[in-house]
C-alpha positions in Angstrom: -56.1 -12.6 -54.9 -58.2 -12.6 -51.4 -59.7 -10.0 -50.7 -58.3 -7.8 -47.6 -60.0 -6.6 -44.7 -60.9 -2.7 -44.3 -57.7 -1.2 -43.1 -58.2 1.5 -39.9 -54.2 2.8 -39.1 -53.5 4.5 -35.9 -50.6 7.0 -36.9 -48.5 7.4 -33.5 -46.2 9.9 -33.5 -46.9 12.8 -35.4 -43.6 14.6 -36.2 -41.3 15.1 -38.9 -42.0 11.6 -40.2 -45.5 10.8 -38.7 -47.3 13.6 -39.3 -46.9 13.7 -43.7 -47.2 9.9 -43.4 -50.9 10.6 -41.3 -52.2 13.2 -44.1 -51.1 10.9 -47.3 -53.1 7.9 -45.6 -56.3 10.9 -44.5 -56.6 11.2 -48.6 -57.7 7.5 -49.0 -59.6 6.4 -45.9 -60.1 7.5 -42.3 -56.8 7.8 -39.8 -56.0 7.9 -36.3 -53.2 10.2 -36.0 -52.1 9.9 -32.4 -50.0 12.4 -30.3 -49.3 12.4 -27.0 -48.9 16.8 -27.2 -51.9 18.4 -26.9 -51.1 21.2 -27.5 -49.7 20.1 -30.5 -53.1 18.1 -31.3 -55.0 21.4 -30.7 -52.9 23.3 -32.9 -53.2 20.3 -35.7 -56.7 20.7 -35.8 -56.5 24.9 -36.2 -55.0 23.2 -39.5 -51.6 24.4 -38.6 -48.1 22.5 -38.1 -45.5 24.2 -36.4 -43.1 21.3 -38.0 -43.7 23.0 -41.5 -43.4 19.2 -42.8 -47.1 20.0 -44.4 -49.3 23.1 -44.9 -52.1 24.3 -44.3 -54.2 23.2 -47.1 -52.6 20.1 -47.4 -53.8 19.3 -43.8 -57.7 20.2 -44.4 -57.5 18.7 -47.7 -57.1 15.4 -46.5 -61.0 14.7 -44.9 -60.0 11.4 -43.2 -57.9 13.4 -40.7 -58.7 12.4 -37.0 -55.9 13.8 -34.4 -56.0 12.8 -30.7 -54.4 13.0 -28.1 -56.0 10.3 -25.9 -54.7 6.8 -26.5 -57.9 5.2 -26.2 -59.0 6.0 -29.3 -57.1 4.2 -31.4 -58.5 1.1 -29.6 -60.8 1.0 -33.5 -57.7 0.9 -35.1 -56.4 -2.2 -36.8 -52.9 -1.4 -38.2 -50.5 0.4 -36.0 -47.6 2.5 -37.4 -45.3 3.8 -34.8 -43.3 6.9 -36.0 -40.6 8.2 -33.7 -38.8 11.1 -33.0 -35.5 11.5 -35.5 -32.9 14.3 -34.9 -32.8 16.1 -37.8 -30.2 19.4 -39.0 -31.6 23.0 -40.5 -31.8 21.0 -43.6 -34.1 18.5 -41.7 -32.0 16.2 -42.9 -30.8 13.2 -40.1 -27.5 12.9 -39.1 -25.1 10.4 -40.0 -22.5 9.9 -37.6 -23.5 7.2 -34.7 -22.4 9.9 -32.0 -25.4 11.6 -33.2 -28.0 9.1 -32.1 -27.1 9.7 -28.6 -30.3 10.5 -25.6 -32.2 13.4 -26.1 -30.9 16.6 -25.7 -27.7 15.2 -27.2 -28.6 14.8 -30.4 -26.4 17.1 -33.3 -23.2 17.3 -30.7 -21.1 15.7 -33.1 
């Protein structure tokens, strides 16, 4: 098997999907986690996830985490994973009805 190049992943979007993925990758390598919300990045850097997808201990133990609100920081990456907003209900389940996948602000109105 040919040697694989060193992976430098950048994960775009640190919500319910992106943050746990970023933390998992960061257990093995340096990962750039990008989100457009500077407030979210500040909270994550302080070790707190308001969505409760990742507990504070998990976040601190993932040594390779590099959070940023600056898209220019993604330039050093050679693999990109884009996660998008996913509507979920109170039980963290996505809707199963096609009508629920309307524009933001209308999610869950089935």
